[in-house]
C-alpha positions in Angstrom: 0.0 0.0 0.0 1.3 3.4 -1.0 1.5 6.4 1.4 -0.2 8.4 -1.4 -3.4 6.4 -0.9 -4.2 8.5 2.2 -7.6 10.3 1.9 -5.8 13.5 3.1 -3.5 13.6 0.1 -5.7 14.8 -2.7 -4.2 15.2 -6.2 -0.8 13.7 -5.4 -1.2 10.6 -7.6 1.3 12.0 -10.1 3.9 12.4 -7.3 4.0 8.6 -6.9 4.7 8.3 -10.7 7.5 10.9 -10.4 9.1 9.0 -7.5 8.9 5.8 -9.5 10.7 7.5 -12.4 13.4 8.9 -10.1 14.0 5.4 -8.6 14.4 3.9 -12.1 17.0 6.6 -13.1 18.9 6.4 -9.9 21.1 3.4 -11.0 22.5 5.2 -14.0 26.2 6.0 -13.5 27.3 7.6 -16.7 28.1 10.4 -17.1 29.0 11.5 -13.6 27.4 14.8 -12.5 27.3 17.4 -9.8 24.3 19.5 -8.7 25.1 22.8 -7.0 23.1 25.7 -5.7 24.3 28.9 -7.3 21.9 31.2 -5.4 18.5 31.0 -3.7 16.6 30.3 -7.0 19.3 28.9 -9.3 20.7 25.3 -9.5 23.5 24.1 -11.8 23.9 20.6 -13.1 27.4 19.8 -14.3 28.0 16.7 -16.3 31.4 15.3 -17.2 31.3 14.9 -21.0 35.0 14.7 -21.9 35.3 13.6 -25.5 31.9 14.9 -26.5 31.4 17.9 -28.8 28.5 20.3 -28.6 27.1 18.7 -31.7 27.1 15.3 -29.9 24.8 16.5 -27.1 21.1 17.4 -26.9 19.2 18.9 -24.0 15.4 18.9 -23.9 12.6 19.1 -21.4 9.7 16.6 -21.8 6.9 16.2 -19.3 8.7 17.8 -16.4 11.9 16.0 -17.1 15.2 17.4 -18.2 16.7 15.0 -20.6 20.4 15.1 -21.7 21.4 12.8 -24.5 24.9 12.2 -25.8 25.8 10.3 -28.9 29.2 10.4 -30.5 29.7 9.7 -34.2 32.1 6.9 -34.9 35.7 7.9 -35.9 36.1 7.6 -39.6 39.6 9.0 -39.8 41.2 5.5 -39.4 42.7 6.0 -36.0 44.1 2.8 -34.4 43.8 3.0 -30.6 46.2 1.0 -28.4 44.0 1.9 -25.4 40.7 3.7 -25.3 39.9 4.8 -21.8 37.8 7.9 -22.7 34.2 6.7 -23.0 32.7 7.0 -26.4 29.4 5.5 -25.6 26.0 7.1 -25.9 24.0 8.1 -22.8 20.7 9.5 -21.6 20.6 11.2 -18.3 17.2 12.3 -16.9 16.3 14.7 -14.1 12.8 15.3 -12.8 12.0 19.0 -12.5 9.5 20.6 -10.2 6.6 22.5 -11.8 7.8 25.8 -13.1 11.5 25.0 -13.2 13.1 26.4 -16.3 16.4 25.9 -18.1 18.1 29.3 -18.0 21.4 28.5 -19.7 23.6 25.7 -21.0 27.2 25.9 -21.8 30.4 23.8 -22.0 33.6 24.5 -20.3 36.7 22.3 -19.7 35.0 19.1 -20.6 31.9 19.8 -18.4 28.4 20.5 -19.6 26.7 23.1 -17.3 23.0 23.5 -17.2 21.5 26.3 -15.1 17.9 25.8 -13.8 15.8 28.6 -12.3 13.3 27.9 -9.6 10.2 30.0 -9.9 9.2 32.4 -7.1 6.6 30.6 -4.9 3.2 32.3 -5.2 1.0 31.9 -2.2 -2.6 31.5 -3.2 -5.2 32.0 -0.6 -8.8 31.9 -1.8 -12.0 32.1 0.3 -14.7 29.9 -1.2 -18.3 31.1 -1.0 -20.9 28.5 0.0 -24.0 28.5 -2.1 
């Protein structure tokens, strides 16, 4: 039985789906990432994407998820590697975003892909309901 089945939690059925999605994505280990708080309303996700070019990466938001995909094109210049330790595999990294979170910026620097997210100002909504 789920904690979200409580009669006092109304309209939270989607939250259970979000938690399920997060738990499925938790086991992904590549690429490694950091999440830092830049200021009160801005977060920065930094992914280690050494060996990836900007054209190898896509960033999108779909159904309250931030999705980063990386796919490198195979080398066609005839290189012969004696050892290949820099990952050249494709990846998909997903982060669930709260309602209203927006991507403010994305840039690459020193092999890291930085994505800045802005948290919306909370709006308190108090409404008195008339009884008919």
